[in-house]
C-alpha positions as CSV (number, residue, x, y, z in Angstrom):
1,M,82.9,67.3,117.8
2,N,80.9,70.5,118.4
3,D,82.4,74.0,118.2
4,T,82.3,74.7,121.9
5,L,84.2,71.6,122.8
6,A,86.7,72.2,120.0
7,G,87.2,75.8,121.2
8,W,87.8,74.8,124.8
9,L,90.3,72.1,123.7
10,Q,92.2,74.8,121.6
11,I,92.5,77.0,124.6
12,L,93.6,74.2,127.0
13,A,96.2,73.0,124.4
14,L,97.5,76.5,124.0
15,A,97.7,77.1,127.8
16,G,99.4,73.7,128.3
17,A,102.0,74.4,125.6
18,L,102.8,77.9,127.0
19,A,103.1,76.4,130.6
20,L,105.5,73.8,129.4
21,T,107.8,76.3,127.7
22,H,107.5,79.2,130.2
23,R,110.3,77.9,132.5
24,P,112.9,76.5,130.1
25,L,112.6,79.4,127.6
26,G,112.5,82.0,130.3
27,D,115.6,80.6,132.0
28,Y,117.4,80.2,128.6
29,L,116.7,83.9,127.8
30,A,118.1,84.9,131.2
31,R,121.3,82.8,130.7
32,S,121.7,84.3,127.2
33,L,121.5,87.8,128.6
34,T,123.8,87.3,131.6
35,T,126.5,84.9,130.6
36,S,130.1,86.2,130.1
37,R,130.8,83.6,127.4
38,H,130.8,84.7,123.8
39,L,130.1,82.1,121.0
40,R,132.4,82.0,118.0
41,P,129.8,83.4,115.6
42,E,129.2,86.2,118.0
43,R,132.9,87.1,118.2
44,L,133.0,87.3,114.4
45,V,130.1,89.7,114.4
46,Y,131.8,91.9,117.1
47,R,135.0,91.9,115.2
48,A,133.3,92.9,111.9
49,G,131.4,95.7,113.7
50,G,134.3,96.9,115.8
51,V,132.5,96.2,119.0
52,N,134.2,95.7,122.3
53,A,132.0,93.1,123.8
54,E,133.5,93.4,127.3
55,T,132.5,97.0,127.8
56,D,129.1,98.0,129.2
57,Q,127.4,101.2,128.1
58,T,125.7,104.0,130.0
59,W,121.9,104.3,129.3
60,A,122.6,107.3,127.0
61,A,125.2,105.3,125.0
62,Y,122.9,102.3,124.9
63,L,120.2,104.6,123.5
64,R,122.4,106.2,120.9
65,A,123.5,102.7,119.7
66,M,119.9,101.5,119.4
67,L,118.7,104.7,117.6
68,A,121.7,104.6,115.2
69,F,121.1,101.0,114.4
70,S,117.4,101.6,113.8
71,L,118.0,104.7,111.6
72,V,120.4,102.8,109.4
73,S,117.8,100.0,109.2
74,V,115.1,102.4,108.0
75,V,117.3,103.9,105.4
76,F,118.5,100.5,104.2
77,L,115.0,99.1,103.9
78,Y,113.7,102.2,102.3
79,A,116.4,101.9,99.6
80,F,115.6,98.2,99.2
81,L,111.9,99.0,98.5
82,R,112.6,101.8,96.1
83,L,115.2,99.9,94.1
84,Q,113.7,96.4,94.1
85,N,113.1,96.4,90.3
86,H,116.9,96.3,89.9
87,L,117.4,93.4,92.3
88,L,117.5,89.6,91.9
89,L,114.2,87.7,92.4
90,S,112.2,90.9,91.9
91,L,109.6,88.9,89.9
92,G,109.1,92.0,87.8
93,M,107.7,94.1,90.7
94,K,107.9,97.8,90.4
95,P,109.5,100.0,93.2
96,L,107.1,101.2,95.9
97,A,106.1,104.8,95.9
98,P,108.1,107.1,98.2
99,D,105.4,107.5,100.8
100,L,104.5,103.8,100.8
101,A,108.2,102.8,101.0
102,F,108.7,105.1,104.0
103,N,105.6,103.7,105.7
104,T,106.8,100.1,105.1
105,A,110.3,100.8,106.2
106,A,109.2,102.5,109.4
107,S,106.6,99.7,110.0
108,F,109.1,96.8,109.9
109,V,111.9,98.5,111.7
110,T,109.6,99.5,114.6
111,N,108.2,95.9,114.9
112,T,104.8,97.2,113.7
113,N,104.5,95.5,110.3
114,W,101.6,97.6,109.2
115,Q,101.0,96.8,105.6
116,A,99.4,99.3,103.2
117,Y,100.3,97.1,100.2
118,S,99.5,93.6,99.0
119,G,102.6,91.5,99.7
120,E,102.3,88.9,96.8
121,S,101.6,91.6,94.2
122,A,104.0,94.4,95.4
123,L,107.2,92.8,96.6
124,G,109.8,90.3,95.1
125,H,111.3,87.4,97.0
126,L,114.6,89.1,97.8
127,V,113.0,92.1,99.4
128,Q,110.7,89.8,101.4
129,M,113.7,87.7,102.6
130,A,116.7,90.1,102.9
131,G,114.6,93.2,103.7
132,L,111.4,92.4,105.7
133,A,112.4,89.1,107.3
134,V,115.7,90.5,108.5
135,Q,113.9,93.3,110.3
136,N,111.5,90.7,111.7
137,F,114.5,89.3,113.6
138,V,116.4,92.4,114.6
139,S,113.4,94.6,115.6
140,A,112.2,91.8,117.9
141,A,115.7,91.6,119.3
142,V,115.8,95.3,120.0
143,G,112.6,95.0,122.1
144,I,114.1,92.3,124.3
145,A,117.3,94.2,124.6
146,I,115.5,97.3,126.0
147,A,113.7,95.0,128.5
148,A,117.0,93.5,129.6
149,A,118.5,97.0,130.1
150,L,115.5,97.9,132.4
151,I,116.0,94.7,134.4
152,R,119.6,95.6,134.9
153,G,118.6,99.0,136.1
154,F,116.7,97.2,138.9
155,T,119.4,94.7,139.7
156,R,122.6,96.8,139.5
157,Q,123.7,99.4,142.1
158,R,125.9,102.5,142.2
159,T,126.7,102.3,138.5
160,D,125.8,104.1,135.3
161,R,126.0,101.0,133.1
162,V,123.0,99.1,131.8
163,G,124.6,96.6,129.4
164,N,126.0,96.6,125.8
165,F,123.4,97.1,123.1
166,W,125.4,95.3,120.4
167,V,126.0,92.3,122.6
168,D,122.4,92.0,123.6
169,L,121.2,92.4,120.0
170,T,123.6,89.8,118.7
171,R,123.0,87.2,121.4
172,I,119.2,87.5,121.2
173,T,119.2,87.1,117.4
174,L,121.8,84.3,117.2
175,R,121.0,82.3,120.3
176,V,117.2,82.7,120.6
177,L,115.4,83.9,117.5
178,L,117.3,82.2,114.7
179,P,117.3,78.7,116.2
180,L,113.6,78.8,117.2
181,A,112.5,80.3,113.9
182,F,114.4,77.6,112.0
183,V,112.8,74.8,114.0
184,F,109.3,76.2,113.6
185,A,109.7,76.9,110.0
186,L,110.3,73.2,109.5
187,V,107.2,72.5,111.6
188,L,105.1,74.8,109.4
189,V,106.5,73.3,106.2
190,A,105.6,69.8,107.4
191,A,102.1,71.1,108.2
192,G,101.5,72.5,104.7
193,V,102.9,76.0,104.7
194,I,104.7,76.5,101.4
195,Q,108.4,77.3,101.0
196,N,109.7,77.8,97.5
197,F,110.9,80.5,95.0
198,H,108.1,80.3,92.5
199,G,106.6,83.3,91.0
200,A,103.0,83.6,90.0
201,Q,101.8,80.3,88.4
202,S,98.6,79.7,86.5
203,V,96.6,76.7,87.7
204,T,93.2,75.2,86.7
205,T,90.6,75.1,89.4
206,I,88.1,72.3,90.1
207,A,85.5,74.5,88.3
208,G,87.7,74.6,85.2
209,Q,88.7,78.3,85.6
210,H,92.2,79.6,85.6
211,Q,93.8,81.2,88.6
212,S,97.2,82.8,89.3
213,I,98.8,81.7,92.6
214,T,102.0,83.2,93.9
215,G,104.5,81.0,95.7
216,G,107.5,82.1,97.7
217,P,109.6,81.6,100.9
218,V,106.5,81.7,103.1
219,A,107.2,79.3,106.0
220,S,110.6,80.9,106.9
221,Q,109.0,84.3,107.1
222,E,105.9,83.0,108.9
223,A,107.9,81.5,111.7
224,I,109.7,84.7,112.7
225,K,106.6,86.8,111.8
226,E,104.8,85.2,114.8
227,L,107.8,84.4,117.0
228,G,109.1,88.0,117.0
229,T,105.5,89.4,117.4
230,N,106.0,91.1,114.0
231,G,102.8,90.3,112.1
232,G,103.6,91.2,108.5
233,G,102.2,88.5,106.2
234,F,103.7,87.3,102.9
235,Y,100.2,87.5,101.4
236,N,97.7,90.3,101.7
237,A,95.2,88.0,103.5
238,N,97.9,87.4,106.1
239,S,97.2,84.4,108.3
240,A,93.8,83.9,106.7
241,H,95.6,82.7,103.5
242,P,95.6,78.9,103.1
243,L,99.2,78.9,101.9
244,E,100.3,80.9,105.0
245,N,98.0,79.2,107.5
246,P,96.5,76.0,106.0
247,S,94.8,74.3,108.9
248,G,93.5,74.5,112.5
249,F,96.8,73.0,113.6
250,T,98.9,75.6,112.0
251,N,96.6,78.3,113.4
252,L,97.2,77.0,116.9
253,V,101.0,76.8,116.3
254,E,101.0,80.4,115.1
255,I,99.1,81.6,118.1
256,Y,101.5,79.7,120.4
257,L,104.5,81.3,118.6
258,L,103.3,84.9,119.1
259,L,102.7,84.2,122.8
260,A,105.7,82.0,123.7
261,I,108.5,84.6,124.2
262,P,106.3,87.3,125.8
263,F,104.8,84.9,128.3
264,S,108.3,83.5,129.1
265,L,109.9,86.9,129.7
266,P,108.4,87.3,133.2
267,R,110.4,84.2,134.2
268,T,113.5,85.9,132.7
269,F,112.7,89.0,134.8
270,G,112.4,87.0,138.0
271,T,115.5,85.0,137.3
272,M,117.7,88.1,136.6
273,A,116.2,89.9,139.5
274,G,117.0,87.1,141.9
275,D,113.4,86.7,143.0
276,R,111.2,84.5,140.7
277,R,108.1,85.4,142.7
278,Q,108.3,88.9,141.1
279,G,108.1,87.2,137.7
280,H,105.2,85.1,138.9
281,A,103.2,88.2,139.9
282,V,103.8,89.9,136.5
283,L,102.9,86.7,134.7
284,A,99.6,86.4,136.8
285,V,98.6,89.9,135.7
286,M,99.3,89.1,132.0
287,G,97.5,85.8,132.2
288,L,94.5,87.4,133.9
289,I,94.0,90.1,131.4
290,W,94.5,87.7,128.4
291,A,92.0,85.2,129.7
292,A,89.4,87.9,130.5
293,S,89.8,89.3,127.0
294,V,89.4,85.9,125.4
295,A,86.3,85.3,127.4
296,V,84.6,88.6,126.7
297,V,85.3,88.7,123.0
298,T,84.2,85.1,122.5
299,V,80.9,85.8,124.2
300,N,80.4,88.9,122.1
301,E,81.0,87.0,118.9
302,L,78.9,84.0,119.8
303,H,76.0,86.0,121.3
304,S,76.1,89.4,119.8
305,V,72.9,91.3,120.4
306,S,73.6,93.7,117.6
307,S,73.0,91.3,114.7
308,P,69.9,89.2,114.2
309,A,71.7,87.6,111.3
310,G,74.5,86.6,113.7
311,H,72.0,84.9,115.9
312,A,70.6,83.0,113.0
313,A,74.0,81.9,111.9
314,G,75.0,80.7,115.3
315,G,77.5,83.6,115.8
316,M,79.1,86.5,114.1
317,M,80.7,84.5,111.2
318,E,81.1,87.5,108.8
319,G,84.8,88.1,108.1
320,K,85.9,84.9,109.9
321,E,87.5,81.8,108.4
322,Q,85.3,78.8,108.1
323,R,88.4,76.6,108.8
324,F,88.9,78.2,112.2
325,G,85.4,79.2,113.3
326,I,84.6,81.8,115.9
327,W,86.7,80.2,118.7
328,G,89.9,80.0,116.6
329,S,89.4,83.5,115.1
330,V,88.8,85.1,118.5
331,L,91.8,83.3,120.1
332,F,94.0,84.6,117.3
333,A,92.5,88.1,117.4
334,V,92.8,88.6,121.1
335,S,96.4,87.2,121.2
336,T,97.5,89.4,118.3
337,T,96.1,92.6,119.7
338,L,97.4,91.9,123.2
339,T,100.8,91.4,121.7
340,S,102.5,93.8,119.2
341,T,102.0,91.2,116.5
342,G,99.3,92.5,114.2
343,A,98.9,89.2,112.2
344,V,95.3,88.3,111.5
345,D,93.3,85.2,110.5
346,S,90.0,87.1,110.4
347,A,88.7,90.6,109.5
348,H,88.6,92.6,112.8
349,D,86.5,95.2,111.0
350,S,83.7,92.6,110.9
351,F,83.7,91.8,114.6
352,S,80.7,92.9,116.7
353,P,80.9,96.4,118.3
354,G,81.7,94.8,121.7
355,G,84.3,92.4,120.3
356,G,85.9,94.9,118.0
357,G,85.9,97.6,120.7
358,L,87.8,95.2,123.1
359,L,90.4,94.5,120.4
360,I,91.0,98.2,120.2
361,F,91.1,98.4,124.0
362,N,93.7,95.5,124.1
363,M,96.1,97.6,122.1
364,M,95.3,100.7,124.2
365,L,96.5,98.8,127.2
366,G,99.9,99.2,125.8
367,E,100.0,95.5,124.7
368,I,101.3,94.3,128.0
369,A,99.3,91.1,128.4
370,P,101.7,89.6,127.5
371,G,102.8,92.3,125.0
372,G,105.5,92.2,122.3
373,T,108.9,90.6,122.5
374,G,110.4,92.8,125.2
375,S,108.0,95.7,124.9
376,G,105.3,93.9,126.8
377,L,107.7,93.2,129.8
378,Y,109.1,96.7,130.0
379,G,105.6,98.2,129.5
380,I,104.1,96.2,132.4
381,L,107.2,97.0,134.6
382,I,106.6,100.7,134.0
383,L,103.0,100.2,135.1
384,A,104.2,98.2,138.2
385,V,106.3,101.3,139.1
386,V,103.1,103.4,138.9
387,A,101.2,100.9,141.0
388,V,103.9,100.9,143.7
389,F,103.8,104.7,143.6
390,V,100.0,104.8,144.1
391,A,100.4,102.4,147.0
392,G,103.0,104.6,148.6
393,L,100.7,107.6,148.4
394,M,98.0,105.6,150.2
395,V,100.2,104.9,153.2
396,G,102.4,108.0,153.1
397,R,105.6,106.2,152.5
398,T,108.3,106.7,149.8
399,P,107.6,103.9,147.3
400,E,110.1,101.2,146.6
401,Y,110.2,98.5,144.0
402,L,112.8,95.7,144.0
403,G,114.8,97.6,146.5
404,K,115.0,100.8,144.6
405,K,113.3,104.1,145.7
406,L,110.9,105.7,143.2
407,G,111.4,109.4,143.5
408,S,110.3,112.3,141.4
409,R,112.9,111.6,138.7
410,E,111.8,108.0,138.3
411,M,108.1,108.9,138.3
412,K,108.6,111.6,135.6
413,F,110.1,109.0,133.3
414,A,107.3,106.6,134.0
415,S,104.6,109.3,133.5
416,L,106.1,110.4,130.2
417,Y,106.2,106.8,129.0
418,I,102.5,106.3,129.8
419,L,101.4,109.6,128.2
420,T,103.4,109.3,124.9
421,T,101.2,106.6,123.2
422,P,97.8,108.1,124.1
423,A,98.9,111.5,122.9
424,L,100.0,110.0,119.5
425,V,96.7,108.0,119.2
426,L,94.3,110.8,120.1
427,I,96.1,113.7,118.3
428,G,96.5,111.6,115.1
429,S,92.9,110.4,115.2
430,G,91.7,114.0,115.9
431,I,93.7,115.4,112.9
432,A,92.4,112.7,110.6
433,M,88.8,113.3,111.6
434,A,89.2,117.1,111.1
435,L,90.4,116.7,107.5
436,P,87.6,116.0,105.0
437,G,89.9,114.2,102.6
438,Q,91.0,111.8,105.3
439,R,87.4,111.2,106.5
440,A,86.6,110.2,103.0
441,A,89.0,107.2,103.4
442,M,86.6,105.6,105.8
443,A,84.5,102.8,104.3
444,N,81.7,103.3,106.8
445,P,80.0,106.4,108.2
446,G,79.3,107.3,111.8
447,P,80.8,105.5,114.9
448,H,82.1,102.5,112.9
449,G,84.0,104.8,110.5
450,F,85.6,106.6,113.5
451,S,86.5,103.2,114.9
452,E,88.4,102.4,111.7
453,V,90.5,105.6,112.1
454,L,91.0,105.1,115.9
455,Y,92.0,101.5,115.3
456,A,94.6,102.6,112.7
457,F,96.3,105.1,114.9
458,T,96.1,102.9,118.0
459,S,97.7,100.0,116.0
460,A,100.4,102.3,114.7
461,A,101.3,104.0,118.0
462,N,101.4,100.7,119.9
463,N,103.4,99.0,117.1
464,N,100.7,96.4,116.5
465,G,100.1,96.5,112.7
466,S,96.6,95.0,112.5
467,A,93.8,97.1,111.0
468,F,90.1,97.6,110.5
469,A,90.3,96.8,106.8
470,G,87.5,99.3,105.9
471,L,90.0,102.2,106.1
472,T,91.7,103.1,102.8
473,A,95.1,103.8,104.3
474,N,97.4,103.6,101.2
475,T,97.4,107.4,100.6
476,V,100.2,109.9,100.9
477,W,98.7,111.4,104.0
478,Y,98.0,108.2,105.9
479,N,101.3,106.6,104.8
480,T,103.2,109.6,106.1
481,A,101.2,110.2,109.3
482,L,101.1,106.5,110.4
483,G,104.8,106.1,109.5
484,L,105.7,109.0,111.8
485,V,103.3,107.7,114.6
486,M,105.0,104.3,114.4
487,I,108.5,105.8,114.8
488,F,107.5,108.1,117.7
489,G,105.4,105.3,119.3
490,R,108.3,102.9,119.2
491,F,111.3,105.0,120.1
492,L,110.1,107.8,122.4
493,P,108.9,105.2,125.1
494,M,112.3,103.5,124.7
495,V,114.0,106.8,125.6
496,F,112.1,107.0,128.9
497,V,112.6,103.3,129.7
498,L,116.4,103.5,129.3
499,A,116.5,106.8,131.2
500,L,114.6,105.1,134.0
501,A,117.0,102.1,133.9
502,G,120.0,104.5,134.2
503,S,118.4,106.3,137.1
504,L,117.6,103.1,139.0
505,A,121.1,101.6,138.3
506,R,122.8,104.5,140.1
507,Q,120.9,103.9,143.3
508,R,122.0,102.0,146.3
509,P,119.4,99.3,147.3
510,V,117.3,100.0,150.3
511,P,116.7,97.2,152.8
512,V,113.3,95.5,153.1
513,T,111.4,96.6,156.2
514,A,108.0,96.0,157.7
515,G,106.7,99.0,155.7
516,T,107.9,97.7,152.3
517,L,105.1,96.8,149.9
518,P,105.2,93.1,149.0
519,T,105.1,93.0,145.2
520,H,104.9,89.3,144.8
521,R,101.5,88.6,146.5
522,P,98.0,88.4,145.1
523,Q,97.2,91.8,146.6
524,F,99.8,93.4,144.3
525,V,98.5,91.4,141.4
526,G,95.0,93.0,142.0
527,L,96.5,96.4,142.5
528,L,98.5,96.3,139.3
529,T,95.6,95.0,137.3
530,G,93.4,97.8,138.6
531,V,96.0,100.5,137.9
532,I,96.3,99.2,134.3
533,L,92.6,99.2,133.7
534,I,91.9,102.6,135.4
535,V,94.8,104.4,133.7
536,V,93.8,103.1,130.2
537,G,90.1,103.6,130.9
538,L,90.4,107.2,132.0
539,T,92.7,108.0,129.0
540,Y,90.8,106.5,126.2
541,F,87.2,106.3,127.4
542,P,86.0,109.4,125.5
543,A,87.4,108.1,122.2
544,L,85.9,104.7,122.8
545,A,82.6,106.3,123.6
546,L,82.5,108.0,120.2
547,G,83.4,104.7,118.4
548,P,82.6,101.1,119.4
549,L,80.5,102.1,122.5
550,A,78.3,104.4,120.5
551,E,78.0,101.8,117.8
552,G,77.0,99.1,120.3
553,L,74.4,101.3,121.9
554,H,73.0,102.2,118.5
């Protein structure tokens, strides 16, 4: 079978699997978030935490609960990393340095999973399981909870209540993430991903040399790493490591896992909103951007004009896994940068200027096609609000979305949401480039070196976690700066999302009239796609021109 046919079959198989699970998984998520019935394990959790599960919260109380939970999580994980040498299953690992421990704690609590350390040589098994893997579950659940609160803002009326954070967090974790992660961990084990408690073991290679191989509970962490769009790998090579991703089949399973929930959440949105056509429109925009990105990056890697060696090799194979080839590597790279996953099975730093530039652009979009677990949905709904506002300006009518008027208050929250991440990316990159010591961390000079720094801050601010590996980021300055960017990039947008949800929930629905903009038709899909591309293009174009565009032209 030639590479082109194999590549098309991978894409078709992935699209088919996502289509089959979109409806049942989306409806199951909607039922989990709306039912009044509490399962016995959930009631035990509520009792242990002193939670009144029958009481809804205002948006401000919901926000305080989320921030308090996240703060405690950062402190707990930081302590775990600093004290790991005193814990069981430490494998003799030393505690992480304070700056690296802060960076790692911020990374996993914010669903970023940026890794400035080598997993197999820096962390013991208990920290990997009880520290990092736990945050893989709950940070993903937090994102879905915020999306649920925003949907309630659209669907509720004349109330200041948007749900109960503790109920949402518990249900998403126990009803959705844990069962799915358990099933797919078994699938990965059956397909060759390891799951044990071995430390480093010396083996003799075919060539007669000795090599040290570290085992561990990999499959259980791999499942939730992808399912929760987390991305932090057990090994430094992440999903390029043969014990973490041993075959083309597991590669396709992992891509499916990181897309399954984000592509199903539009169905959840439509079901909870009482109009599934609205979910179909959002899904169409997500699918359109994802497909276009896959096509453009694939063409760039197969036919890059910037590398004669790439032509001779039949494509840009530098930094890509021979097991997966260009098609499998591109499919993974596009999917991981369009979600907040950050897992990698190839070196993004080795992609062509056009391909690597588009991977950066994918994250700059806000990772909304389909985005992270929850964050992709509430991100694209914020952009839908902006699109409706733009349409209202065109016809001179007060904009409405899902029966709610979008006044100055709502648009201020939406605008602040859109401006937060670009400000963090551009200010952070600018400061790094202005400091000689931080410029020295770049492995390459000129535009490609700038792209490494731009990629790092874009990845951190958008809670992605992947990197252009050429940047030496394990320094006190980068660990601190990127850690702060991760925290602000995660929680500041959530403040504006919840404030918008509270503002919408207090309104009385307005009736649909002849002048109401239909937000379920192809025209709106085109409008929303255009707004997304124009807003991002105008914001980031100067920075992209200094990096990947300049490199491609050169």
